[in-house]
Structures are given as C-alpha cells and as structure tokens.
C-alpha positions as CSV (number, residue, x, y, z in Angstrom):
1,X,148.2,100.4,138.6
2,X,148.3,100.5,134.8
3,X,145.6,98.6,133.0
4,X,145.1,97.8,129.3
5,X,142.2,100.3,129.3
6,X,144.9,103.0,129.1
7,X,146.3,101.3,125.9
8,X,145.8,103.0,122.6
9,X,143.1,101.0,120.7
10,X,144.7,101.9,117.4
11,X,147.4,99.4,118.2
12,X,144.9,96.7,118.4
13,X,143.6,97.6,114.9
14,X,147.2,97.5,113.6
15,X,147.9,94.1,115.2
16,X,144.8,92.6,113.6
17,X,145.2,94.3,110.3
18,X,141.8,95.8,110.6
19,X,142.3,99.2,109.0
20,X,139.1,101.1,108.5
21,X,136.7,98.1,108.9
22,X,134.2,99.5,111.4
23,X,132.7,96.2,112.4
24,X,136.1,94.5,112.9
25,X,137.2,97.6,114.9
26,X,134.0,97.2,117.1
27,X,134.9,93.5,117.7
28,X,138.5,94.4,118.5
29,X,137.4,97.1,121.0
30,X,135.0,94.6,122.7
31,X,137.8,92.0,122.9
32,X,140.2,94.6,124.4
33,X,137.5,95.6,126.9
34,X,137.0,91.9,127.9
35,X,140.8,91.4,128.4
36,X,141.0,94.7,130.4
37,X,138.1,93.6,132.6
38,X,139.7,90.2,133.2
39,X,143.0,91.8,134.1
40,X,141.4,94.2,136.5
41,X,139.4,91.4,138.1
42,X,142.5,89.3,138.6
43,X,144.4,92.2,140.2
44,X,141.4,92.9,142.6
45,X,141.4,89.2,143.5
46,X,145.0,89.4,144.6
47,X,146.6,87.7,141.6
48,X,150.1,89.1,140.9
49,X,149.9,91.4,137.8
50,X,153.2,90.2,136.3
51,X,152.1,86.5,136.7
52,X,148.7,87.3,135.1
53,X,150.3,89.2,132.3
54,X,152.7,86.3,131.6
55,X,149.8,83.8,131.7
56,X,147.8,86.0,129.4
57,X,150.6,86.1,126.8
58,X,151.0,82.3,127.1
59,X,147.3,81.7,126.6
60,X,147.1,84.2,123.7
61,X,150.1,82.6,121.9
62,X,148.6,79.1,122.4
63,X,145.3,80.3,120.8
64,X,147.1,82.0,117.9
65,X,149.2,79.0,117.1
66,X,146.1,76.8,117.1
67,X,144.3,79.2,114.8
68,X,147.1,80.2,112.4
69,X,150.0,77.8,112.9
70,X,153.5,78.1,114.2
71,X,155.1,79.8,111.2
72,X,152.6,82.6,110.9
73,X,152.7,83.3,114.6
74,X,156.5,83.2,114.7
75,X,156.6,85.7,111.9
76,X,154.3,88.1,113.8
77,X,156.2,87.6,117.1
78,X,159.6,88.2,115.3
79,X,158.5,91.8,114.7
80,X,157.6,92.4,118.4
81,X,161.1,93.5,119.7
82,X,161.2,96.3,117.1
83,X,157.6,97.4,117.9
84,X,158.3,97.3,121.6
85,X,161.5,99.4,121.3
86,X,159.7,101.9,119.1
87,X,157.3,102.5,121.9
88,X,154.2,101.0,120.3
89,X,153.2,99.3,123.5
90,X,154.2,102.1,125.9
91,X,151.6,104.0,127.7
92,X,151.7,107.8,127.6
93,X,153.1,109.3,130.7
94,X,150.6,111.3,132.8
95,X,151.5,114.8,134.0
C-alpha cells in the first residue's frame, strides 16, 4: 500500500508556490499530513483506494475553483500532464 506520506514534501511547496517561507511550509506539511491520515483511515475502513483518490481529486478541484476561479485552476491543471510524465508525482522505488 502506497500512501501520500511517502510523497516528497518539496512537491507540495512547488505546487503552492511557497519557496522558502517557513510558516507556509509548516502549513503545507500539516495539510499533507491531514490528507495522508484521511487516506489511510479510508483504506483501513475498507474504502477502495482508487475511489477515494478520485473523490479526493474531485473535492480538491471543487475547492480550488471556488477559491481561485475556473481560469486559474485550468491553467494549473493544464501543466499536470507534463509534470506527471516528468515523474514529479512518482514515488521512489524501494530496494
């Protein structure tokens, strides 16, 4: 089972445009921890991981559109295919 806790937190900083802002990084780390905990709890409760991941993405996009508007979110999402193909969201393999 792969969880977000294995995810490189530097990617969260990049996504949020945080850079070296320590307080913003602390909040991003706390947010990622909360999402990771919710994901783990859902899996332990028997919820399908793929279904939970899709629902999480849907909920996140709903929130982002509400906060920033369709155009800004669409611009960010348009860059996702390249970032995915470049391995930015891939977890390191374990030996």
